[in-house]
C-alpha positions as CSV (number, residue, x, y, z in Angstrom):
1,X,-26.5,-50.0,24.2
2,X,-25.7,-48.0,21.0
3,X,-22.5,-48.8,19.2
4,X,-20.0,-46.0,18.4
5,X,-18.5,-46.0,14.9
6,X,-15.7,-43.8,16.1
7,X,-12.3,-45.4,16.5
8,X,-11.0,-45.1,20.1
9,X,-7.6,-44.2,18.8
10,X,-8.8,-41.1,17.0
11,X,-8.8,-38.9,20.2
12,X,-5.3,-39.9,21.1
13,X,-4.1,-39.1,17.6
14,X,-5.8,-35.7,17.7
15,X,-4.0,-34.8,20.9
16,X,-0.6,-35.7,19.4
17,X,-1.2,-33.4,16.3
18,X,-0.2,-34.1,12.8
19,X,3.4,-34.2,11.6
20,X,4.5,-31.5,9.2
21,X,4.2,-32.5,5.6
22,X,7.3,-32.3,3.3
23,X,5.8,-30.9,0.1
24,X,9.0,-31.4,-1.9
25,X,9.1,-35.0,-0.9
26,X,5.5,-35.5,-1.8
27,X,5.7,-33.9,-5.2
28,X,9.0,-35.5,-6.1
29,X,7.4,-38.9,-5.8
30,X,5.0,-38.1,-8.6
31,X,7.5,-36.5,-11.0
32,X,9.4,-38.8,-13.3
33,X,12.1,-38.4,-16.0
34,X,11.5,-39.7,-19.5
35,X,13.7,-39.8,-22.6
36,X,12.1,-38.9,-25.9
37,X,13.9,-38.2,-29.2
38,X,17.2,-38.1,-27.4
39,X,16.1,-35.5,-24.9
40,X,15.3,-35.9,-21.2
41,X,11.9,-34.6,-20.0
42,X,10.5,-34.1,-16.5
43,X,6.9,-35.3,-16.5
44,X,4.5,-34.7,-13.6
45,X,0.8,-35.7,-13.6
46,X,-1.9,-33.2,-12.6
47,X,-5.0,-34.6,-11.1
48,X,-8.6,-33.5,-11.8
49,X,-8.7,-31.6,-8.5
50,X,-5.4,-29.8,-9.2
51,X,-6.4,-28.8,-12.7
52,X,-8.0,-25.4,-12.1
53,X,-7.0,-23.5,-15.3
54,X,-7.3,-24.0,-19.0
55,X,-4.2,-24.7,-21.1
56,X,-3.5,-25.3,-24.7
57,X,-2.0,-28.7,-25.4
58,X,1.0,-28.5,-27.8
59,X,0.4,-32.0,-29.0
60,X,-3.1,-31.5,-30.5
61,X,-3.6,-27.8,-30.3
62,X,-6.8,-28.3,-28.3
63,X,-7.7,-26.9,-24.8
64,X,-6.9,-28.9,-21.7
65,X,-10.0,-27.9,-19.8
66,X,-10.1,-27.2,-16.0
67,X,-11.0,-30.4,-14.1
68,X,-9.3,-32.7,-16.6
69,X,-6.3,-34.8,-15.5
70,X,-3.3,-34.2,-17.6
71,X,0.6,-34.0,-17.6
72,X,3.0,-31.2,-17.3
73,X,6.3,-31.7,-19.1
74,X,9.5,-29.7,-19.2
75,X,13.1,-30.3,-20.4
76,X,15.4,-31.9,-17.9
77,X,18.6,-31.4,-20.0
78,X,18.3,-27.8,-21.2
79,X,21.5,-25.8,-21.5
80,X,20.0,-22.6,-20.0
81,X,19.5,-24.1,-16.6
82,X,16.6,-25.4,-14.4
83,X,14.8,-22.1,-14.1
84,X,14.6,-21.7,-17.9
85,X,13.5,-25.3,-18.3
86,X,10.8,-24.9,-15.7
87,X,9.6,-21.7,-17.3
88,X,9.2,-23.6,-20.6
89,X,6.9,-26.3,-19.2
90,X,3.8,-27.2,-21.1
91,X,0.5,-28.9,-20.2
92,X,-0.3,-31.9,-22.3
93,X,-3.3,-34.2,-22.6
94,X,-2.1,-37.6,-21.3
95,X,-2.9,-39.4,-24.5
96,X,-1.1,-36.7,-26.6
97,X,2.1,-37.1,-24.6
98,X,1.9,-40.9,-25.0
99,X,1.5,-40.6,-28.7
100,X,4.8,-38.8,-28.8
101,X,3.7,-35.7,-30.8
102,X,6.7,-33.5,-29.7
């Protein structure tokens, strides 16, 4: 008799459906706050799969190519508010951000 590789619990889970995902909760888990040169920065990693556009790294002046994992950083303590800080976010190579070329 042939053996099935399918889990017997899969059909039951499919009938129940998937719970709704809380995107804010998922993305907030990745974002962190760092302090550099007396300023607070929000730092969020971008995976290879999420990197679909090219950006210019402010640390080295070279392109962050599509498909390359990198970081997005923006001020967390700006005086103009969260919207202005978020609009001023920049995409950095991970190693450039770690070197501290801000």
